[in-house]
C-alpha positions as CSV (number, residue, x, y, z in Angstrom):
1,M,49.3,-32.1,10.6
2,N,49.0,-28.8,12.3
3,I,48.6,-29.0,16.1
4,E,48.5,-26.0,18.3
5,L,50.9,-26.4,21.0
6,L,49.7,-24.3,23.8
7,P,46.0,-25.6,23.9
8,S,47.4,-29.1,23.5
9,V,49.7,-28.8,26.6
10,E,46.9,-27.2,28.6
11,G,44.5,-30.2,27.6
12,V,47.2,-32.8,28.5
13,A,47.9,-31.0,31.9
14,V,44.1,-30.9,32.8
15,A,43.8,-34.6,31.7
16,L,46.8,-35.7,33.8
17,L,45.6,-33.8,36.9
18,V,42.0,-35.3,36.5
19,G,43.6,-38.8,36.2
20,F,45.8,-38.4,39.2
21,L,42.9,-37.2,41.5
22,I,40.8,-40.2,40.4
23,G,43.8,-42.6,40.6
24,L,44.8,-41.4,44.0
25,D,41.5,-42.5,45.4
26,R,41.4,-45.8,43.6
27,E,44.9,-46.6,44.8
28,R,43.9,-45.9,48.5
29,A,40.7,-47.9,48.0
30,E,42.3,-51.0,46.6
31,A,44.9,-50.8,49.3
32,R,42.3,-50.8,52.0
33,K,40.8,-54.0,50.5
34,G,44.2,-55.7,50.6
35,R,44.4,-56.5,46.9
36,E,46.5,-55.3,43.9
37,A,44.9,-52.5,42.1
38,F,43.8,-52.8,38.5
39,A,44.6,-49.2,38.0
40,G,45.9,-46.6,40.6
41,V,47.8,-43.5,41.0
42,R,49.9,-44.1,37.8
43,T,47.5,-45.9,35.5
44,F,44.7,-43.5,35.7
45,P,46.6,-40.3,34.6
46,L,47.9,-42.7,31.6
47,I,44.3,-43.5,30.8
48,A,43.4,-39.8,30.9
49,L,46.5,-39.1,28.7
50,V,45.3,-41.4,26.0
51,G,41.9,-39.9,26.0
52,A,43.5,-36.5,25.7
53,V,46.1,-37.4,22.9
54,A,43.3,-39.1,20.9
55,A,41.1,-36.0,21.1
56,I,44.0,-33.8,19.9
57,L,44.8,-36.1,17.1
58,A,41.1,-36.5,16.0
59,P,40.9,-33.2,13.9
60,A,43.8,-34.6,11.8
61,W,43.4,-38.2,11.9
62,G,39.6,-38.5,12.3
63,I,37.3,-39.7,14.9
64,A,38.6,-43.4,14.4
65,V,41.5,-42.6,16.7
66,V,39.2,-41.7,19.5
67,V,37.0,-44.8,19.0
68,T,40.0,-47.1,18.7
69,S,41.6,-45.6,21.8
70,F,38.2,-46.0,23.8
71,V,37.7,-49.6,22.7
72,A,41.4,-50.5,23.7
73,V,40.9,-49.0,27.2
74,A,37.3,-50.5,27.5
75,A,38.9,-54.0,26.6
76,V,41.4,-53.7,29.3
77,T,38.7,-52.8,32.0
78,V,36.5,-55.6,30.8
79,V,39.2,-58.2,31.2
80,S,40.0,-56.7,34.7
81,Y,36.3,-56.8,35.8
82,W,35.9,-60.5,34.5
83,R,39.0,-61.5,36.5
84,V,38.2,-59.7,39.7
85,S,34.4,-60.6,39.7
86,A,35.3,-64.3,39.2
87,V,37.1,-64.2,42.5
88,E,35.5,-61.6,44.7
89,G,32.1,-61.2,43.2
90,P,30.5,-58.2,41.4
91,G,31.8,-54.7,41.8
92,A,32.9,-52.5,38.8
93,T,33.6,-49.0,40.5
94,T,37.4,-49.0,39.5
95,E,36.6,-50.2,35.9
96,M,33.7,-47.6,35.4
97,A,36.1,-45.0,36.9
98,A,38.6,-45.9,34.3
99,I,36.1,-45.4,31.3
100,A,35.0,-42.0,32.9
101,T,38.7,-41.1,33.1
102,F,39.2,-41.8,29.5
103,L,36.2,-39.7,28.5
104,L,37.2,-36.8,30.8
105,G,40.7,-36.9,29.2
106,A,39.2,-36.7,25.7
107,L,37.1,-33.8,26.9
108,A,40.1,-31.9,28.3
109,G,42.0,-32.7,24.9
110,G,39.1,-31.3,23.0
111,G,39.6,-27.9,24.8
112,Q,36.8,-28.1,27.4
113,Y,39.3,-27.7,30.3
114,V,36.8,-26.2,33.0
115,L,34.2,-29.0,32.3
116,A,36.7,-31.7,32.3
117,G,38.4,-30.4,35.5
118,A,35.2,-29.8,37.3
119,S,33.8,-33.3,36.3
120,G,37.1,-34.9,37.4
121,V,36.8,-33.3,40.8
122,G,33.3,-34.3,41.1
123,V,34.2,-38.0,40.3
124,A,37.2,-37.9,42.8
125,V,34.7,-36.6,45.6
126,L,31.9,-39.1,44.7
127,L,34.5,-41.9,44.9
128,A,36.1,-40.6,48.1
129,A,32.8,-40.1,49.8
130,K,31.6,-43.8,49.5
131,P,31.3,-44.5,53.3
132,R,29.2,-41.3,53.9
133,L,27.0,-41.9,51.0
134,E,26.4,-45.4,51.8
135,A,25.6,-44.5,55.4
136,F,23.3,-41.8,54.1
137,S,21.5,-44.3,51.8
138,R,21.0,-46.8,54.5
139,A,19.5,-44.1,56.7
140,L,16.9,-43.0,54.4
141,T,13.4,-44.2,54.7
142,G,11.3,-45.4,51.8
143,E,9.2,-42.2,52.1
144,E,12.3,-40.0,51.9
145,V,13.6,-41.9,48.9
146,R,10.2,-41.1,47.4
147,S,10.6,-37.4,48.4
148,T,13.9,-37.2,46.9
149,L,12.7,-38.6,43.5
150,E,9.7,-36.0,43.7
151,L,12.2,-33.2,44.1
152,A,14.1,-34.3,41.0
153,V,10.9,-34.5,39.1
154,I,9.7,-31.0,40.0
155,S,13.2,-29.7,39.3
156,I,14.1,-31.3,36.0
157,I,10.7,-32.3,34.3
158,V,8.0,-30.0,35.6
159,L,10.0,-26.6,35.7
160,P,10.9,-26.5,31.9
161,L,7.4,-27.3,30.8
162,L,5.7,-24.1,32.7
163,P,4.9,-21.0,30.7
164,N,7.3,-18.1,31.4
165,E,5.0,-15.3,31.2
166,G,2.8,-13.2,33.7
167,F,-0.9,-14.1,34.5
168,G,-3.5,-12.7,36.7
169,P,-3.8,-9.1,38.3
170,W,-0.8,-7.0,37.5
171,G,0.8,-9.9,35.7
172,V,2.6,-11.1,38.9
173,L,1.6,-14.7,38.7
174,N,4.3,-16.2,36.5
175,P,4.1,-20.1,36.5
176,F,7.7,-20.5,35.7
177,A,9.2,-18.0,38.0
178,I,6.9,-19.2,40.9
179,W,7.8,-22.8,40.4
180,L,11.5,-21.8,40.1
181,I,11.4,-20.4,43.6
182,V,9.5,-23.4,44.9
183,V,12.5,-25.6,43.5
184,L,14.9,-23.2,45.0
185,V,13.4,-23.3,48.5
186,S,12.8,-27.1,48.4
187,A,16.4,-27.7,47.4
188,L,17.8,-25.5,50.0
189,S,15.8,-27.2,52.6
190,F,16.6,-30.6,51.3
191,A,20.4,-29.6,51.3
192,G,20.1,-28.9,55.1
193,F,18.4,-32.2,55.5
194,V,21.3,-34.1,53.7
195,A,23.9,-32.0,55.7
196,M,22.2,-33.1,58.9
197,R,22.0,-36.7,58.1
198,L,25.6,-36.8,56.9
199,L,26.8,-35.1,59.9
200,G,24.7,-37.0,62.3
201,E,22.6,-35.6,65.1
202,R,25.0,-37.1,67.7
203,R,27.5,-34.4,66.9
204,G,25.6,-32.2,69.4
205,L,22.6,-30.0,69.8
206,A,24.5,-27.0,68.4
207,V,25.3,-28.7,65.1
208,T,21.7,-29.9,65.0
209,G,20.5,-26.4,65.5
210,A,22.7,-24.7,63.0
211,V,22.2,-27.3,60.2
212,G,18.5,-27.5,61.2
213,G,18.1,-23.8,60.5
214,L,18.6,-24.7,56.8
215,V,15.6,-26.9,57.1
216,S,13.2,-25.0,59.4
217,S,14.2,-22.9,62.4
218,T,10.6,-23.1,63.7
219,A,10.8,-26.9,63.5
220,V,14.2,-26.8,65.4
221,T,12.5,-24.6,68.1
222,Y,9.7,-27.0,68.5
223,S,11.9,-30.0,68.6
224,M,14.2,-28.5,71.2
225,A,11.3,-27.3,73.3
226,E,9.8,-31.0,73.4
227,R,13.3,-32.4,74.2
228,T,13.6,-30.1,77.3
229,R,10.3,-31.3,78.5
230,A,11.9,-34.7,78.6
231,D,15.2,-33.6,80.1
232,Q,15.4,-30.1,81.7
233,S,19.1,-30.5,82.2
234,L,19.7,-29.8,78.3
235,G,18.1,-26.3,78.7
236,G,21.3,-24.3,77.9
237,P,22.5,-26.3,74.8
238,A,18.9,-26.8,73.5
239,A,18.4,-22.9,73.8
240,S,21.7,-22.4,72.1
241,A,20.5,-24.6,69.2
242,V,17.4,-22.5,68.9
243,V,19.2,-19.2,68.7
244,L,21.8,-20.7,66.2
245,A,18.8,-21.9,63.9
246,S,17.5,-18.4,64.0
247,C,20.9,-17.1,63.1
248,V,20.9,-19.5,60.0
249,M,17.4,-18.4,59.2
250,C,18.6,-14.6,59.0
251,L,21.6,-15.8,56.7
252,R,19.1,-17.8,54.5
253,I,16.9,-15.0,53.8
254,V,19.9,-12.9,52.7
255,V,20.9,-15.7,50.4
256,L,17.5,-16.1,49.0
257,A,17.0,-12.3,48.5
258,G,20.5,-12.0,47.0
259,I,19.7,-14.9,44.5
260,V,16.4,-13.3,43.3
261,N,17.6,-9.7,43.3
262,A,21.0,-8.6,44.6
263,G,20.1,-5.0,44.7
264,I,18.2,-5.4,48.0
265,L,21.3,-6.7,49.9
266,P,22.8,-3.2,50.8
267,R,19.6,-2.5,52.6
268,L,18.9,-5.9,54.1
269,L,22.4,-7.0,55.2
270,P,22.8,-4.6,58.1
271,V,19.6,-5.7,59.8
272,A,20.0,-9.5,59.0
273,G,23.6,-9.3,60.0
274,A,23.0,-7.6,63.3
275,M,20.3,-10.2,64.2
276,A,22.8,-13.0,63.3
277,V,25.8,-11.6,65.0
278,V,23.9,-10.9,68.3
279,G,22.2,-14.3,68.0
280,G,25.6,-15.9,67.6
281,I,26.9,-14.3,70.6
282,A,23.8,-15.2,72.5
283,A,24.0,-18.8,71.4
284,Y,27.5,-19.0,72.5
285,W,26.8,-17.6,76.0
286,L,23.9,-20.2,76.3
287,S,26.1,-23.1,75.2
288,R,28.7,-22.2,78.0
289,S,25.9,-21.8,80.6
290,G,24.7,-25.3,80.0
291,T,25.9,-28.6,81.6
292,G,28.0,-29.3,78.5
293,D,26.0,-32.5,77.9
294,Q,25.9,-32.5,74.2
295,V,23.4,-35.2,73.8
296,A,21.4,-35.3,70.5
297,P,17.7,-34.7,70.6
298,G,15.4,-37.5,70.5
299,H,13.2,-35.9,67.7
300,H,15.3,-35.6,64.5
301,L,14.0,-33.7,61.7
302,A,12.6,-35.6,58.8
303,N,13.0,-34.9,55.1
304,P,11.3,-31.3,54.7
305,F,10.5,-31.9,51.2
306,S,7.3,-33.5,49.9
307,L,5.2,-32.7,46.8
308,R,2.3,-31.5,49.0
309,A,4.6,-29.2,50.9
310,A,5.9,-27.9,47.5
311,L,2.5,-27.3,46.2
312,S,1.4,-25.6,49.4
313,F,4.6,-23.3,49.3
314,G,3.8,-22.4,45.7
315,A,0.2,-21.5,46.6
316,V,1.3,-19.4,49.6
317,F,4.0,-17.8,47.6
318,A,1.5,-16.9,44.8
319,L,-0.9,-15.4,47.3
320,I,1.8,-13.4,49.0
321,L,2.8,-12.1,45.5
322,L,-0.8,-11.0,45.0
323,G,-1.2,-9.7,48.5
324,V,2.0,-7.6,48.5
325,R,1.3,-6.2,45.1
326,A,-2.2,-5.2,46.1
327,A,-1.1,-3.7,49.3
328,Q,1.5,-1.7,47.4
329,V,-1.2,-0.4,44.8
330,Y,-3.9,0.3,47.2
331,L,-2.2,1.0,50.6
332,G,1.4,2.1,49.8
333,A,4.2,1.3,52.1
334,R,1.9,0.7,55.1
335,G,0.2,-2.2,53.3
336,T,3.6,-3.8,52.4
337,Y,4.7,-3.7,56.1
338,A,1.3,-5.3,57.1
339,A,1.5,-8.1,54.5
340,A,5.1,-8.8,55.5
341,G,4.4,-8.8,59.2
342,I,1.4,-11.2,58.8
343,S,3.4,-13.5,56.4
344,G,6.4,-13.7,58.8
345,V,4.2,-15.4,61.4
346,A,4.2,-18.5,59.2
347,D,7.0,-18.2,56.5
348,V,9.9,-15.8,56.1
349,D,11.2,-17.4,52.8
350,A,8.1,-16.7,50.8
351,V,7.7,-12.9,51.8
352,T,11.5,-12.4,51.2
353,I,11.4,-13.8,47.7
354,A,8.2,-12.1,46.9
355,L,9.5,-8.6,47.9
356,S,12.7,-9.2,46.3
357,R,11.2,-10.1,42.9
358,L,9.0,-7.0,43.0
359,G,12.0,-4.7,42.9
360,P,12.7,-1.3,44.3
361,G,10.1,1.2,44.8
362,E,10.1,5.0,44.8
363,D,12.5,5.0,47.7
364,A,14.8,2.5,46.1
365,W,15.1,-0.8,48.2
366,R,14.1,0.9,51.5
367,T,10.6,-0.4,51.8
368,P,11.0,-3.9,50.5
369,A,14.1,-4.4,52.7
370,A,12.4,-3.0,55.7
371,A,9.3,-5.2,55.1
372,V,11.7,-8.3,54.9
373,A,13.5,-7.2,58.1
374,L,9.9,-6.9,59.8
375,A,9.0,-10.4,58.7
376,A,12.3,-11.7,60.2
377,V,11.6,-10.0,63.5
378,V,8.0,-11.2,63.6
379,N,9.1,-14.8,62.9
380,T,11.8,-14.6,65.7
381,L,9.1,-13.4,68.2
382,V,6.9,-16.4,67.0
383,K,9.7,-18.7,67.7
384,L,10.1,-17.1,71.3
385,G,6.6,-17.8,71.9
386,I,7.0,-21.5,70.9
387,G,10.0,-21.9,73.1
388,V,8.1,-20.4,76.0
389,G,4.9,-22.3,75.4
390,F,6.3,-25.6,74.7
391,G,9.5,-25.7,76.7
392,A,10.3,-26.4,80.2
393,G,12.6,-25.3,83.0
394,R,15.3,-22.8,82.4
395,F,15.0,-23.3,78.6
396,R,12.0,-21.1,78.5
397,R,13.7,-18.2,80.3
398,Q,16.8,-18.5,78.2
399,V,15.1,-18.7,74.8
400,A,12.7,-15.8,75.8
401,L,15.9,-13.7,76.9
402,A,18.1,-14.6,73.8
403,M,15.4,-14.3,71.1
404,G,14.0,-11.2,72.6
405,I,17.6,-9.6,72.3
406,V,17.9,-10.8,68.9
407,A,14.5,-9.3,67.9
408,L,15.5,-6.0,69.6
409,A,18.8,-6.1,67.7
410,G,16.8,-6.3,64.5
411,I,14.5,-3.5,65.5
412,A,17.4,-1.3,66.5
413,A,19.3,-1.9,63.3
414,G,16.1,-1.5,61.3
415,A,15.6,1.9,63.0
416,A,19.0,3.1,62.2
417,V,18.9,1.9,58.5
418,Y,15.3,2.6,57.5
419,L,13.9,5.6,59.5
420,R,14.4,9.1,58.1
421,F,15.3,11.5,60.6
């Protein structure tokens, strides 16, 4: 029997680490329940070690050693579940974690160190996050659960079935690429929604604004404006939340553009960064100028994803792709700017992705990046109008001043970066 020493040692080390992480959580969880643990910080590493050793021996002894070891571990966990459930009722988290630990140990022993380690960390995080996950689950409405399942359907089932080739004028309509962008934006918005639900809106208006910017900075602006109509004393913190949401919007378009085509970033980052930095300073000043009452808003953001919203975004995105390409072909750079400015009134994500996908023009990334920056400035001015039109009291003045400064920062940075002297 010939066993390579170094790979085997690495596999055992990864398996022991995975078992330790999982066992650490299980030890603490069982201690909180006031009962003796079936397996804890010592047993779980041993279970992972058994899996790793079985996988290391499998090439020489055959798959039977892995199967026999798994059956032995599974038998112990079944006995433990039967004894515990007979006294305390059903609940098999620790037992299932033990089986998962064995399989992860076998994965590490088989040479898949990164996959085993990453999966082990994921299992440990999942176990440790039980209170937050249960609170999040209880907070979801039936409609939000349905929306979550719809997001999974469009991501895992629909996307792989779409053709990955160009259709329509200039071949710019690629169903797979368009739907991939729909999934990306929907997932990003849903991540912001999850973060908001996990953090809780009672952490303050600033947190709500910053996290809400991942969902929709426009929705945050409208929500805060409505809140100030009910309580004008929240003008400072509410205005700060609006500006923070716009800062996150600037960072969001950088992330989206970078994912689609990182070549645009050197031209886009100076303007988006200037707007985000100036907005952050303005938000800090506004929060200091308020009463300090960090009461959460009465209108919380709902799950931003729905199948109708995804289809609508896909249609808008496809139209913007056609519009931008047509503007480039027939009107040149001026047409691109016009299309970006009009699109920025309603949505910045779609025009950002569309322009990033089309790639650099004759002047490298100058025109696409300038058009995206223009859309961001236009969208900022739109939110300024929403704040002034729907807000009340000093919120209106503060939002107008702060958002106006952010827009001016974008214009000044754009002039310095894009204009040719």
